[in-house]
Each structure stands twice: as structure tokens, then as C-alpha cells.
N, C-alpha and C positions, 0 to 999 in steps of 0.2 A: 504494500500500500504506500503510495507516494505521499509526501507531506502536503501536496496540493489537494489531496482528498480529505485532509484533516481540517475540521473546523475548530478554531481557537477562540476561547472566551477569556478575556483578561479584565481586571479591574481598571477603572478610569486612571489614566496616566497622570492625572492631577495629584494623586497620592505620591507618585514618584517625584514630581516637581516640588511638592510641599516638603517631602523628606530631605531633598537636596537643600532647599532654603533653610530648613531647620538645622541641618548639619552645619552649614556655614554660620548660622546664628548662634549655635552652641560652641563654636570654636573659641570665642573670647572667654566664655565661662570655663571650658575645659582647660584652657591655657593658663587660667589664673592660679590654679593649684593642681598638683599632680593627682590628688585623690578625686578630682572632679573629671578626670579623663574618661571614665566609663559613661559619662553623660552622652558622649558621641555615639555610643552603641545603640541608643534608642532610635535616632533618625536613620542610622545605617541599617538597622533591622527592618524598619518600615520600608526603606528603599528596596531592600532585597525582596521583601514580601510583595511589594507592588510590582516589581519586575517579574517575579516568578509565579505567584499564585494564580490559579485559574483552572479552567476545564478544557481539555482537548477531547474531541470526539471524532471517530472515524467509523467505518463500516463494521469493525470488529469489537471495539471497546470504548469505554469512557476512561479518561485518565484525569484524576483529580489531583492537582498539584497544590502543595502548601508551602510554607516557608521552608520546612525541612521535609523531604520525602514526597512520595506520591502514592496514590492508590489506584490500581487498575481494576475496572469492573467490566466484565464481558456483557454484551447486550443480552445474552441468554439468561443472565441473572436479574435483569431489570424487568420487574413485573408491571411497573407503571411509572409514568412521569407525572408529577403533580406540582402544584404551586402552594407554598405555605402562606400563612396569613401575612407575612412580611413581604410577599411578592417574589421570594426566591424559589428557584426551581429545585425540586427534590426528586431523587430516584428512589422509589420504593422497591426493595429487592425481594427476591423469591423466598428468602428466609425471614422476612418480616422487618428487617433493618431498614432504616432511612438514611440516605446519603445526600446531604446538602451539596449541590453542585456549585463550587466557588465561581463567582463572577457571572453566573447565568441567572437572568431574570425570567419571570414567567412569560414575558413577551418574546423571549428568545427561543422558546420551545420549538416552533416550526423550523427554525434554522438548525437547532440541535438534531431534530428528527431527520432533517434532510441529509445529515452526515451519514446516516445509515443506508441511504439510497431509497428510503421509503417516504411516504407522505402521511400526514395526519388525516384522519377521516373528516370529510367535509371541507378539506383545504382546496382552494382554487388552484388550478394549474395543472 
């Protein structure tokens, strides 16, 4: 499966921009005393999360990416795709577990399903 067949969902890149601004804003604080140096880890962690976290979907599986690590879920394990009360997309698995799909909103479900090569019932097209 080529990467062009994979649909990528990522968080808004404004998080990354804010983390970079916060990093440079924290430099004077961290430079004032040696024990304040770990303050720089907070914006650095947010920047890495904003760059990395999200959901990738192709015809074979979902890949949920977090700050550290990832979780792969085959489409054969997904019993249902749903939207939670906060508007986030959730995969309900065949064993009863729920997996929140990072960076996927309920309005993104048609695009997510299209990665499988299938269409939603009642979808135009």
C-alpha cells in the first residue's frame, strides 16, 4: 500500500506554532537559573505532540499515533465508527473497547471511511 493511499489526520498546526512561541518565551526564564531549565521541556513536549499525534488510515488498518508510540487497529476489529458527545470520532471495537481517534472529528468520518475504499450508506457519489 503506497503512502498516497493513506489518509492522514493531524491536529491544527497552530498548536505547533504556539509551542514554538512558548519555547522562545521561556528561554529568559530558563536562563535565569539552572534549576529552571526543565521549564523548556513543556513547550518542547507540546511541539513534539502537535507534530506527531494523529490518525492514519488506509485500506488495511487504523494507526493511532500519540506523543510516544502508536496503536494499530485492523479494520476487521472495528465494529462501528461513532461520534462522542464532544464531537470526536470513536472506533468501537469487536471486543467492546472504545478507541478515540486522535485529530479526527465526527465531520471527518466520510473521509476516514473513504480510506478503506468503501462508502458510507446514503453518501452521495
